[in-house]
Phi, psi and omega in degrees: 000139184271145181282161182306322183296322179298312178302317179300313180298319178293324180291318175300321182294319179301322175301341172262005181079019186242158173078180188289341174272354183295316181291313175301325175293322181294319177295324178296314180291326177292320175296320178296313178303315182291306180300328179283357178080011176284338177227142189287325178217169189293320178300316176295324178295319178294323176298316178292324182292319177298319184298313185296320181289321184285341176266001175095011180303314179302309179294321176302317176293323178296317182292323177295323180286330183263346186273000000 
């Protein structure tokens, strides 16, 4: 079993589009974009989610929330 600090590091990496949690996070974001009507289909939403994660949008939002 992984310790909480390991999970935290993996979650932070996912916000940068890296690590084993990045793909589940991208799918979660894609579904939200699609359900919100921001993307017409799930495939387009998944592309947009990957792009946002790789450009650092998740980490930027995290910094804004804690800063």
